[in-house]
C-alpha atoms as one frame of an Amber mdcrd trajectory, in Angstrom:
protein
   0.000   0.000   0.000   1.297   3.489  -0.822  -0.498   5.136   2.073  -1.030
   4.236   5.696  -3.861   1.841   6.469  -5.881   4.669   7.988  -6.721   5.828
   4.452  -8.104   2.465   3.376 -11.865   1.967   3.612 -13.120  -1.172   5.334
 -16.620  -0.884   3.862 -17.909   0.189   0.463 -19.092   3.825   0.435 -21.840
   2.830  -2.048 -23.387  -0.382  -0.698 -21.676  -0.857   2.706 -20.350  -4.331
   1.845 -17.028  -5.269   3.474 -14.182  -4.561   1.052 -11.635  -7.220   0.130
  -8.097  -6.870  -1.178  -7.933  -7.744  -4.857  -5.456  -7.276  -7.689  -6.728
  -4.344  -9.776  -4.517  -2.736 -12.390  -1.518  -4.671 -11.126  -1.890  -3.367
  -7.547  -3.629  -4.824  -4.499  -6.569  -2.508  -3.810  -9.721  -2.489  -1.680
 -12.555  -3.764  -3.886 -16.239  -4.321  -3.171 -17.261  -7.898  -4.032 -20.919
  -6.793  -4.228 -20.984  -3.708  -6.495 -17.425  -3.648  -7.894 -16.343  -0.320
  -6.341 -12.535   0.039  -6.300 -10.807   2.396  -3.871  -7.914   4.123  -5.576
  -5.499   5.872  -3.232  -4.548   8.854  -5.369  -2.409  11.855  -4.452  -4.060
  15.195  -3.751  -3.343  17.912  -6.357  -2.043  21.287  -5.258  -0.619  24.419
  -6.840   2.127  26.836  -5.858   3.306  30.166  -7.224   6.770  31.586  -7.643
   6.601  35.376  -7.508   9.816  37.384  -7.744  10.557  41.016  -6.873  14.056
  42.090  -7.817  15.342  38.507  -7.709  13.726  37.950  -4.297  11.127  35.198
  -3.914   7.818  35.457  -2.074   7.554  33.001   0.822   4.958  32.445   3.520
   5.451  31.166   7.033   2.974  28.416   7.906   0.436  29.217  10.617  -0.779
  25.622  11.073   0.495  22.062  11.138   1.962  20.270   9.406   5.293  22.057
   9.638   3.904  25.061  11.484   6.350  27.980  11.604   8.351  26.818   8.589
   8.436  28.535   5.202   6.931  27.624   1.827   6.025  29.120  -1.490   2.351
  30.183  -1.515   0.622  26.834  -2.009  -2.671  25.072  -1.529  -4.943  22.256
  -2.586  -7.138  22.347  -5.648 -10.891  22.596  -5.061 -13.356  20.367  -6.928
 -14.710  23.218  -9.023 -11.507  24.894 -10.210  -8.649  24.252 -12.579  -5.092
  24.088 -11.266  -4.058  27.571 -12.477  -7.067  29.051 -10.677  -5.893  27.239
  -7.553  -2.492  28.908  -7.854  -3.975  32.395  -8.244  -6.457  31.850  -5.398
  -3.800  30.574  -3.004  -1.486  33.486  -3.827  -4.248  35.947  -2.982  -5.392
  34.103   0.160  -1.905  33.657   1.621  -0.076  36.792   0.448  -2.701  39.403
  -0.414  -1.221  39.601  -3.920  -3.154  39.260  -7.139  -1.039  37.440  -9.707
  -1.008  36.515 -13.365   0.381  33.088 -14.209   3.235  33.414 -16.728   4.157
  29.763 -17.125   4.554  26.304 -15.736   7.774  25.922 -13.750   7.762  22.407
 -12.288   5.596  19.504 -11.227   6.770  17.770  -8.058   5.543  14.909  -5.935
   5.847  14.723  -2.197   4.284  13.694   1.078   2.258  16.053   3.227   2.914
  14.818   6.762   2.061  12.469   8.137   1.351  10.409   5.001  -0.695  12.197
   2.312   0.825  11.851  -1.167   0.605  15.105  -3.132   1.326  16.373  -6.630
   2.184  20.073  -6.670   2.146  22.151  -9.848   4.532  25.118  -9.492   3.808
  28.174 -11.651   5.792  31.336 -12.341   3.633  34.407 -11.751   3.864  38.193
 -11.706   2.104  40.613  -9.396  -0.852  42.459 -10.894  -2.342  44.028  -7.764
  -3.167  43.599  -4.124  -1.109  44.409  -1.057   1.472  42.137   0.553   0.039
  40.866   3.842  -0.118  37.455   5.491  -3.546  35.926   5.298  -5.461  32.659
   5.483  -3.058  30.048   6.857   0.091  32.203   6.654   1.457  33.877   9.777
   4.057  35.913   7.894   4.882  36.752   4.280   7.789  38.444   2.583  10.245
  38.537  -0.289  13.653  36.963   0.348  16.910  36.526  -1.515  17.408  32.911
  -2.514  20.800  32.866  -0.815  19.335  34.304   2.413  16.066  32.482   3.035
  14.297  33.413   6.305  14.360  29.935   7.797  13.828  26.262   7.148  11.712
  25.378   4.100   8.891  23.050   5.128   8.696  20.572   2.266  11.229  18.752
   0.088   9.419  19.634  -3.148   9.670  23.345  -2.276  13.357  22.955  -1.385
  14.015  21.330  -4.774  12.167  24.070  -6.651  13.900  26.869  -4.740  17.319
  25.267  -5.310  16.620  25.008  -9.046  15.390  28.610  -9.165  18.477  29.838
  -7.302  20.768  27.997  -9.707  18.924  29.396 -12.731  19.055  32.956 -11.419
  22.788  32.618 -10.656  23.435  31.214 -14.136  21.364  34.010 -15.692  23.256
  36.600 -13.623  26.607  35.198 -14.741  25.497  35.144 -18.380  24.301  38.756
 -18.339  27.048  40.043 -16.063  24.549  41.675 -13.710
């Protein structure tokens, strides 16, 4: 199983029959012997934005667990009724007070939201179009920081990978342009 047993249903959500483990798509999964329901344990989709001001990146300090007090890019989970780019714009506004325009896809990363929730995070580049920088929603602090002087520990491995890649690209760009 890819996730902890606490995520696995014991009874069918459709007919209440006890689920059994059965090979489905090459993986052992909970299956209902009565109605055929299969429980797929899929990762939760999320979106993040990379907003730069003068080569400084916007980060938020987490207000809640998991990883309370640590730093991340503005990020959140996709709602049922929105596309992933809308998620990115909404989360930027909710967490930072900034309205943004998505300028491109930057990365897609997988990870684990503690304690054991698999996630897929779509990272977008974005530019500010309005709003006022202020911590909101589940952020306790927000600011722009140089990539070589981050404000503290970055909460999640996927964010650390993206920030490391961004730092390397900005350094390479700076060397190439001599600025």
